C-alpha positions, 0 to 999 in steps of 0.5 A: 144724593137720592134716597136710595143712595146708601150712605156712605160707609163712613158716616156709620161710626158717627152714627154709632157715636151718635146713639151712643151719646143719646143712651148716654144722655138719656140715662142721665136725664131720665129715671123710673120714678118710684113710689116713695118719690111721691110719698109726700105729695096730696093724698089725692094724687097718690091713687088713681079712683077706681070707679071708671066714672070718678077716674074720668070725673079726676082726669077733667079736673087734672086738664082743667087744672093744667089748661091743656084745652086752650093750647091745644086748640087753634082758631075755628078748631074742634076742643083738643084737636091741636093747630094753634101755633106757638111763638117761639124766639126759634120759629112757630111750633103747631100743637098736636091734636090729642084727641084719641083719633087713631090716625092724627091724635094719640088714639093708638097711645099706649099708657107707657107712651103716654106717661113718657110725653107728660113726665119724659117729654118724649113722643112715640117714634123716631128721629132719623131712625135712633133718635126719640122723638123729643117733644119741644119744651113749649109743652111744658113737661118740664113741669108735668114731669112732677105729676104722679103716676096715677094722675098722668093715668087720669089724664089719659083716660079723660082724653081718650073718652074724648070724640076723636077728631081727625086733624092733621097736625098744621107744619111748623116753621121753627127755623134750623137747627131748631127744626131738628129734634136731635139737637134738643138732647143737648138742651135736655142733657142742661136743663131737663131734669125728671122727677117729681117736685120735693113736698115739705113733710110738714106742709099740711093737705092743703099746702101740698095741694096748693104746691102740686097745682101751682107747680105740677099742673098750674105751670105758673112759672113757665110764665111768671119765671124769666129764661135764658138765651136758651128758654130755659126757665132760670130756677133761682129767680123762681116766679120774679117776672117775665117778658111774654110777648108784648106783655109782662107776666109780673111777680108773684112770688111770696114778696111783699112789696114787689109780688103777691105776698103783699096781696089780700088773700081774698084779692088773690083768690078773686083774681084767679077764680073770679075774673078779679076786682077793681082793687087789684084789677083783672087777668087779660091776654095769656092769663085772661085765657088761663083763668077763663079755661083753667082756675075759675074752673077749679074749686075755690078751696083749691084756689085758696090752696094756691094762694096760701103756697103762693104768699108763703111758700115761694121764695120771695124775689126783690124786683123793683121797677127799672130806673126812671128815665131821664125827662121824667117829670116832663114825660110824665106832664105830657102823659097826664095830658093825654090821659085825661083826653084818651083814657079818663073816660073809661079809667076814670081820672083816679084810674079806679075803672068803672063798676060792677066789672066794666073797666079795670082799675088803673090805681093800685093795679101791679100788673101796670107797675110791674118792673118793665112797662111793657103790660100798659104799652101792650095794652095801648098797642094791641087792645084787650077784650072785654072784662064784664061786658062785651061792648067795653073793650079796651081800643086799639090806641096803636094807630091812634097815638105814636110811640112817644105818646104811648111811653108818656101814658105809660109813664103818667100811670104807672106813677099816678095816685100812689102807684109804685111804678117807675117812670121807665118807658121810652118810645123805643120801648114801644117802637120794640113792643110794636113789632111784636103787637098782633093787632086785633083783625076782623073778618078774612084778615084773620087768615092773613095774621096781619092783624089789621086794626079794628076800627069803630063807626065813631073813628072812621070817616068815610068820604063815600065814593069808593075812596076807603078802596083808594089803595088797592094796587097802590106802589111805593111811587103812588103810595103819598099821591094816593095818602094825600088824595085820600087825606084831602077826600077825608078833611072835605067830609069832616074838616074837624077831624082829629088828627088821631081820627085821621090817621085811624081811617087811613091805617083802615084803609092801607091795612086791608089792600097790605093783608092781600098783597102777594109775594110778601111774607108776613113779617114785612107786611107788618114792617110795611105796616109800621112804616105806613103809620109813620110816614102818614104823621107829617102828610097828616101833620100838612093838612 
């Protein structure tokens, strides 16, 4: 049907019914907050500063606490100009520009429109002419709906004070039917409730502040609460821990065994504000981004309030590790030997790490011993950034170790040195997480998003004469022969090279050629890289 062809008359009743359902649904899930709703909130949230400079300062504080900048800043983009791709089970979702640019940002938004976005999850404009432009819940408006009106206006004032950036929104890749915003109406009817959080009137200002920062601004439950199949958080399991890509956000409830209830308060404050310590480890991955750009910027007194709330006021969630595998003892023994060869040089023979803040401890680290083994597996597969020293990055072991070896090391460190985890990692777990791992990339390969491994000079043997370009123009038919030829050349240059470093060299040569291959989707390239790593193992062993 062309754009100029009128809609058939028989569609009109359906459109009218849809509009009526929308109105009814909107009334069911939305209402106007009243002053009484927030009467028990912390005093600072109940009235906006009258001085403009103080208003902007309050707004910046709230934006930092809400961790807005990292999500609204894509790679190489200006702060708050959007462009980050949020990976969901239903496809990729790009974050929008929230600078005051009048064409591509929020420069023309009214107070009411801005409040509707944060409080009700509705953006200005319409879908299909009649449906409100519902926001996807990747934007945590399910938490921000609990913000007070004065605080929402302070956030708007601060964002409007930023330099405008002309940055059109990057296209999203949500799959059908999830790329149709009206579909979100059903999700909202089932899972979204607007309105304030219920403060306990008996709480003092510190506890109220901790609750407000944790629930409404910190939106901690968005990562640390498991989700159902439609990606709504499960309220009865708040803070019980949840999978995040190839990692696991652990239990942070008040449970004294599996949550943070048993932590020393100073350790929790240090973790959130000062990048951790050698007692409970350090934040990394998405949590590291959050502490770097949010909680570390807040006053220590606020972090103490958050710690008090999490440790004393949240429902304790009992989340023991899943049972150990059948051959746990054998796996642990293999893992101990591998740990001594590959890990002990940095993390120590007893898992204590390197002081002052060079390499985090594995002994006593709740992230390592969480319900699921994903964190140890994910760190080995994809590597991690540095802690205190830029040169001390966690290397990528995804190409050096096979699935069973990574599972064995995981089982060892989860149970060694008095750790309370179980030996529950399997090679199948590693294989599944390998598919979700975005290996650290370098140079122009970052644009391709394949994420070739970071290779250090000590782990690559270059036989010279252009051998590392051998895979240019390779086909499936010529791949084995070229691999054998490269293995022979590398062995000739370094006869004592280990199988792991030889594999690393092969991956270093093949991955860039694959990244530049036309006609393959990202998923196909990722699958091809995994297949290549598996296929070279017998060839390496034969040489």
